[in-house]
N, C-alpha and C positions, 0 to 999 in steps of 0.2 A: 541426496546423499549427505549424511552428517559426518563431522569430524570430531576428534576428541579434544578436550581442553582440560587442563588441570587447574583447579582452584585450591589455593592454600588459605584456609579460612581459620580465623581465631576461634578457639573453643575454650571457654573458661567462665569462672564466676569469681566474685570477690572472696577473699579469705576472711578469717575472723576479725581482722583489723579493718576490713573494708577495702583493702588494696587489691587491684586486679591480679588474678592468678589463673594461668592457663597455658595453652600451647597452640601452635599453628598445625593444622591437620590438612593433609592433601586429599582431594577428591577428584577423580577422573570421571568426567561425564561426557555424553554426546552433545555436540554443539550444532544447533539447527540454524537455518537462515533467519535473520532478523531478530535474534535473541538479544535481550538486554541482560545486564548483570543480575538483576532480580530474578529473571527467568532461570538462570543457571542455579541460583541459590534455591529456588523452589524445586528444581530437579534434584539437587543434592538432598533436600528434605524428603522428597518422594522416593528416591532410590537408595540412599546411603545413610542418612542421618535424620530420622524423623524428629529427634529431640533438639535439632539445631534451632536456636531462637533467633528470630529476625522480625523487626517491626516494619509493617507496611500496611497500606490501606487502599489507595485509589489506583496505583500503578499507572498514573497519568501525569505525574509531576505537579500535582495540585495540593496534596495533603502534607508534603514535607516529612513523611514518617520514615522513609527508607534511607536516611542519611548514613553514610559509611565512608571509609577511606579505601579507595581502590588504587592499588599500587602507590600508596602514599598520598593520593590526591583526594581531598574531600569532595564527594559527589553524591547525587541521588542515584541509587542503584537502578531505579526504574527508568531513568532517562539517560543511562550510560550504555550505549550499544557496544557489543563485543567488538565490532569493527573498529570503533573508536579506541577501545582499549588496546587492540593489536597495533594500531597506527602509532600509539605512544610508546610501544615496547620495542626495544632493540632486537629481542629474540623471542619469537612467538612460542618457542618450545619450553620456556621457563614458566613456572606456575604464576597465575594471576593472584596477587595478594589482596585479601579482603579483611579489613579490621574494623572494629567499632570506632566511633569518634573518640578522640583522645582527651578532649577538653572536659568530658563529663564522667561521673562515676560509672563504673561498669555494673550492669544488672546481670546479664548473662549473654555469652557469645557476642552477637552483633548488636545487642540491645543496651542502651545506656540510659541513665537516670537524668532526665532533663527537668526535674521539678524546680531547679533553681530558676529556670525561665519563667515559670508560672508565678513564683514568689516575687521576682523582679517586676513582672507585669503589674502586680497589685500595687506597687509603690508609685506608679505613674498616675498623676491626677488626670481624670477623664476630661473630655471636652466640656467647656463651660461657655455656652453661647446664649443667644436670646431665648426667652421662654417660648415665644411664638414658634410654632413648627414650620412656618412657611419661610425658611431661610432662602435668601437670594444672594448670589454672588456671580462673578464673571466666569465664563466657561474656561478661560485660560487659567484661572485660579483653581478650578476643579481639576483640570488636566495636570497641573503641577503636583497635586496631592495623589493623583491616581497611580503614579509610579510607586509611591510608598505602599499603597494598598495592594499591590501585586505580591507583596511578601507572603510566602507560604509557611514561615516559621520553621524552616528545615534545620536551622541552627548551624548550617555549614559555615556561615560567616563568624559565628562565635567560636566554632571549633578551630578555625585558622587564625584567630586573633591571639597574638603572642602575650598580650596583657593578661588574658584569661588562661590560655593553654600553658604558657610557660611560667607565669608568675602567680597564677591562682588568686587573682584579686577580685573575687566574686562579690565581696561585701562592699567594695569601693568603686567598682566600675560596672556600668550598665551593659556594655558590649554593643557591637554594631547593630544587632537586630533591634534593640530598644532605642538606640539613637534614631533609627528609622521611624519608629513609632512616635518618639518625642518630636521629631521634625514634622511629621504629619499633623500633629496637634498644634505645634508652635506656628506653623505656616498656614493654618486654617484661617481664612479671612474673617470669620465671625467669632473665633475663640477669644475669650477675654482673660483666660488664666495665665499667670506669669510663672513659668517653670524654670526660668533662667537660674535662680539661686540653687535649685535642686540639681540642675544639669551640671553646674560648676562644682558643687560640693558633694552632694549625695551620689550622683551618677558618675562623677570623676572624668568628665570629657577631656580634661587636660592630660590624662595618661595616654590618650591616643596620639601617636605621632604620624598619622595619615600615611601609612605605607601602602594602602590600597589593597592589601591582601584579602580583605573581606569582599571588596568589589569584584575581585577576580574570580571568586568561587560562587558568587550568587547565581543560582539557576534561573532566577527571574529577570536577570539583567539589570537590577537596580544599581544605579550609580551611588552606592552608599556613601563613599567618601566625599565626592564632589557635591552631591545634591542634598545630603543630610548632615554629615558630621561637620564639614567645613562651614556651612551656614550657621550651624549651632555654635561653633567656635567663634564665629564673627559676632554673634549676638552676645556671647559672654564677654568678649573683648569690648564691645560697645558699652555694655552695662557696667563693667568694672574698671576698664582701663582707658576709656576715651575722655580726655580732659574737656572736650567741647560739650559733651553730654552731661557729665557730672564731675567737675573738677575736684570736689572734696573727696568723693569716693575714690577717684583715680589716685589722689595723693596718698590715700590710706593703703590702697591695694597695689600700687605700682611696684613695691618691693617684693611682692609675692610671686613674681616670675611671669610677666607677660610674654616672654619669649617662648614659654612652653606652649602657648596658644598660637603664636604668630611666627612660624618657621618660614624659611625661604620657599618651600614647596607650597605652604599655605598662601603666601603672597602671590605666587604665580597662578594658582588655581582659584583664588578667591573671587566670588561674584555675589554681591549683595542680593538679598531676596527681592529683586525688582521685577517689574512687569515684563521686561524683555525675556528673562529666563522662564517666567511662567508661560509666556506665549510659545516658547520653543518646546515646552514639555510635551505637547500633543504630537508634534512632529517626531520627536525622539521616541515616543511610545510606539507610533506606527512603524518607525524604522526598526526598532528592536523586534517587534512581532514579525515583520517581514523577513528579517535576517534569520530569525529562529526557524521559520517555515522553510527557507531556502537551505539552511544547514541540515535540517532533518531529512529533507528530500535528497540532498547530496549523500548523506550517510546511508540512507536506504538503498540508493542506486549503487553505491560502492559495495555494500554487503551482498547485493544480488549478483553483481559481476564476479565478486570474489568466490562465492559459493558455486556459481556456474563453472568457473575455472577449476575449482577443486573436484567437482563431480565428473569432469572429463577424464 
């Protein structure tokens, strides 16, 4: 037996000036057991609004295409179960709000223009390692990089970053997704390219005040702040502000604001890119995967119990 759910979905397009223009439209549809938000959007398309635009591909949390804001929270629609949505709501009778990501220009309805990400990606210098293809390095070093490679480029971290969402600093700030990529390159044991000057100046890592909002919304569970951004900040500090490494450069740059890179939170969570952290990466990865499986099983069990109760 199914029940009804009301979705309040944004419908609109940019106006002649490129500003988003539209309204929230209510749709009431049947809710079946085990449905995720993307399932409901597809049912709305099938039964009520065939012209509703929504970007999706794999429906398995691997492509990062179906990013949206669900009741104000940046999430993947294909990985957000309706049971989870109801648990976060105080009143299940009110509509579920679905909006496009707010940090990117609107294309139509739930689709946004993320071309900025592709342009930013082109600015990053690729890996520069030995010419010989038989690269060899320790397994713990590979495990450390593996976390960054789990990024699916959903851009939810960018959408929640206040530097981009609120201040629109797209030309000066690379954003959390690309600091993850920069970290994967900078921490590669065989890479010889020096990207620290670009990370400091062109990609503006100093603008990040490590609030960890990007880490909180990452569907892949990447510790963006602790394992990518903070180590990159440390390398910038070492390169430009460490008197033991380069006293002349430090004297020149010390007045440019080292405190913007070295906050109290940074000092508490800092951990140099040493072998100890690299060895722990493999265990962290296994733990994240196991917790994700347990959470998914728990949500499925709750959904089944809830619908069995509703059907009685």
